[in-house]
N, C-alpha and C positions, 0 to 999 in steps of 0.2 A: 539738872537741867531736863526742863518738857517742852514740849513744842508746842508752839501757838500759833494764830496769824499775826500777823499784826496790828488787825483791829480789837481781835480777839486780846493782843497783852496790853492795848492802851486802853480796853474797857476794864481787864483788871486792873491797872494802874489808879482808872476814880476809884475805883469798888475798893483799893486801901487805903485812899488819899482822904475819901468821905468818911471811912471807918475809924483812920486815923483821926480826925481833925472836923469837928463840926460843926465848922465856918464853913467847909469847904463846899461850893454848890455849883450841880448844870444846868446849863441853860441852855436854851437854842429851840428851831422849830421842829417841831413833831417828836424829839428829842425820850416823849412822855409815851410813843406810840408806837408799841409792839416792837420794841428795842430799839427804835431810830432807824433812818432811814438803809442805813450801811452796819444797820446790829451795834452799834459802836456803841449803844447804848445800854446793852442787853444787863434786865436784870436789875437796874440802878431804882429804877419805879417801887418796884417790888419788896426790896431790899430799906430805901429810905427814903422814898415819901412825897407826895405832888409838890412841898415845899420845899423842898429840895434837888427834886429833878426836872426842872421850870419848863414843862410846853407853851411857847408862847406863839400871837400870830405871824402872819408876814409883816416884822417891822423890824430890821436888821436894827433900823435906827433908833425906836424907839429898847428892847430889852438891852443891848449894850450900854448908851445913857444908864437903864436901871442897873447894870453891873458895876457901872462908873459911880454909880447912887453908894449903892449895897459897901462897896469896898471903901470909899468914902467915907463916910457919915458908919458904919457897922463895924469897920472894919473886917469882914466880911472875904472870903476870894473863889469870888467865880470864876467858873471856868467855861467861856461864851463859844457858845460851836458855830461855826455858820455852815451848813450843809455842801455848801458847795466855796469852796475860795471864791469863788469871782462874785460872792454875794454882799462878800462884804465893801464892798463899796455903794451900799446905800447905808452904810453907818461910816461913811467919812471922815463928820462929820468929829464925831464921838471916841472915835479913835484917835484919828490926829492930834484933838485938839484940846484933848479931854484924858483919856486912857494916856496917851507918850507924854504927855506936859505935864496936868496935875499936880508928880510928885513935886518936883523939880522949880513948878512957879512958885509951890507953898514951902519952896526953902528948904525941902528936904523935912519937913515936921510930920508929913504922912505917907503911909506904906500907899502904894499901887499894885496891890497882890493879883492878879489880870491873868486869865489867859487866854488868849484869841486863838480859837481853833479853827485854821482853818484846811476843811473837809476835801476829802476827794481835787485837791489840785495837779496840773496837767493833762497829759491824753493818753489813749485809754481806750476809751468809751464811745471814741466815736459823734461828740455834744457838744460840738463846735467852737463855734468862735466865744459866744457868752458862759461856758460852761468848761472850760478847758485850761487857762489860764494860770503860767506862773507868774505871783506877784510879789512874791518874795524880796525882790531891790527894794521895791514901794517900802518895808517896813525898815530895813536897813539901813534905811535913804535920815528913817527923822527919827532924829536923837529920842532915847528916853526908854526905847525899846532892846527887849534882848531876842531873836531870831532864832531857832533850831526847826530843821527838817530831817530829820527820821530816815536811817533807808532797812531799819532790819524791825523785827516783833521784840527784839533784846534791847536795843537803842528807844525805840518806840516807847517803851513801856518803865523803861531809865530814864530817859529825859523828860517823860511827863509826869514821875512823879519828882524831882526837882524843877521843873518849872512849877509845879502847886505851889510845890517851899517858895517858891521864891519872895522876895517881896516890890523888886518890879515887875511889869509887864511884860510878857513872854507872848509872841503870836508865833504859835504851834502850827509849821503847814506840815501838809501832809499830803503825798500821792499814791493817789488814785489805784496805778499800776503794781504797790507794796502790801494794800489794802488785805488779799486777802492769800496771801504766801505763807510760807507755813515757814518757821527756824526757829532757834533756841530757846529758851528763855529762862532767866535762874530761879531754881525753887523758892529760894529766902529773899527776904529782904532788903533790898541795893537801892543804886540811884546811879544816874551817869552826870556829873558832873556839866555843867554849860558855859561852854569853851573849851572842848577837848576835845580834838579829831581823834578817828585811829585809826591805826595802819591797818590795811585791805591785804599789801602782796606785799612783799619788800623788793627792793631792786633794783639797780646800779648807776641805768642808764638816763632813764627821764624818771622827773617826778610829775606824778599824773594825781593832780587836786581833783576831787568831785563831790558831789554831796547828791541824796535824794534818791529816786531811781536812777537817772547816771551812771550809780555808781553799777548800776549791775552789767548797762553796757559800758560799761570802764574797764570792767575785770574781763568781760567773756575778749574786747579789742587787746587786754595786757595776757590775755594766757591763747591768742591767736596770734601774735605777735611775740609769744616768747622763747622762739629758737635765734631772731631777730633781733629784736629787742627787748632788754629785759626792764621791767616801768615798776617801780617803784607807788603800789595806789595807798590814795592816803582819801578814806571819807573825811569831809568838813566837819560833820554832822549840827554845829552853828554856825551860825551865818554869820553873827556878832554877837558875843565879841569873834574876835576866827582866833582860831589856835597858829597865829605864825608865831612862836616855836619851837612847833612840830616841823609847822612847812617849811622855815628857813633852814632847817637840821637838814632834811630832807633836798631840799635844792644845795647845799653844801656840799652834799657829798655828788648830786649826778648830775648838777650843771644846767641840766634843762627843765622843762617845766613846757605839762599841760595842765588847760581846766579842760574838765568837760560837765556842761548844763546841759539840761533841757530849756532853758530860758532862754530867747533870745539878745544876741552880744550887745547893745546895745544900752550901755548904761546898769550894767548885769554886775549879779556879785563875780560871776571870773574876768571885767576890766576891771571889778575894785582890786579882789586880790591877787589881779597879775599890775595894780597901782603896787599897792602893800608892797610885794619884792621887788621891783626896781626900785619902791623907795629908799629897803633897809636893809635889801642884800645884793646890787644891781653888783657886785664883786665876784659873787659868786655863778652869776649869768656864763654860761659858752655859749650860749642863740637866743634870739629872740623869744619868749613864752610867745604860746598859739592857745588859741582859743577857740574848742568847737562850741559850737551851740545848735540852738534852734531855730527856723531862717524867721526874718523879724516882717513876718506876719499873722494875722488876724486867721490862728487854726481853723481849715475846712474839715466841711461837714465829710466830704468824700472818701472813703477808704486813703486810698492810694495819691491821696491832694494832702491828707495829713498825716503819712507816715514818711508823704518828698519835704513837709514841710519841719521835720519833730528827726532831733539827733538820733542816730542813727550809729551801732556799730561801729559799720564804714567809715565813718566823719572824722570818728577818734581815733582810727587807724591813721587816715591820712595827716589826722594831727598830730603822731607820733611821732609819724616817720619824718615830717617837715621839720618835727625839732629835735631829730636827729640827725636830720645831715650834713 
């Protein structure tokens, strides 16, 4: 194992996949300038040139449409970057009506190997309502997409490699709060299968399901309450398709469920996870599932207000106590 930041691990995945397959290319605003805004494209332009590392004008709809055409007509494998996840709004026609649906509308006769990389999602840098959103539930709701949301450098690299190799479109959601945190990454070639969750902490009292940066708060909450509640913490990693096998196996053991997410609760991933558990594992439950989530408000700019609107360790602790009572 070696130690890398999340952003460097995912960049390493891009280097390896672009070297492995000449059909892979990377496109987005400023990805060809000084390694990209987040240093997420470091060294790619120098190694692969401007035909495969394509910097674009501020035109999300334009370059996403270009990627759709490249995937359909030329069987290329574009990785489309949105500098902030929020900016994908400008390309929703191409995303929702073309990327997600083309393969199904053409009777599965074509591939759509497109990765939509949503950079810098969520809170953490005090950039207010238009640069701090958690939009993963939008894409999980659209038929045709796979949705992943890694929380560690190892998972970021392994899931990016799997996403690039997938013949179906993958929405790759990234939390800015994990970007520059270091963690162990395997030295050799590896991938992480899309659709597989990961056990972070074994336990027997409550199943705590989480994803993205909420994994960090969830582990802290579980350790804080270790003498009171023995929580089993699972990182979902893939939000669509969900790893219901691991989820239900854990719920069958504990009988109690908490889902923790940074996004607001309404119509969310956490709400869908609870629906699936009730639908497929109702008999395992000894208490109603509990959802710990961010407030249902646009993210404020002021630090104290952003902190108030955001999921906290205390919120998860309260949810664990509520589920375990």
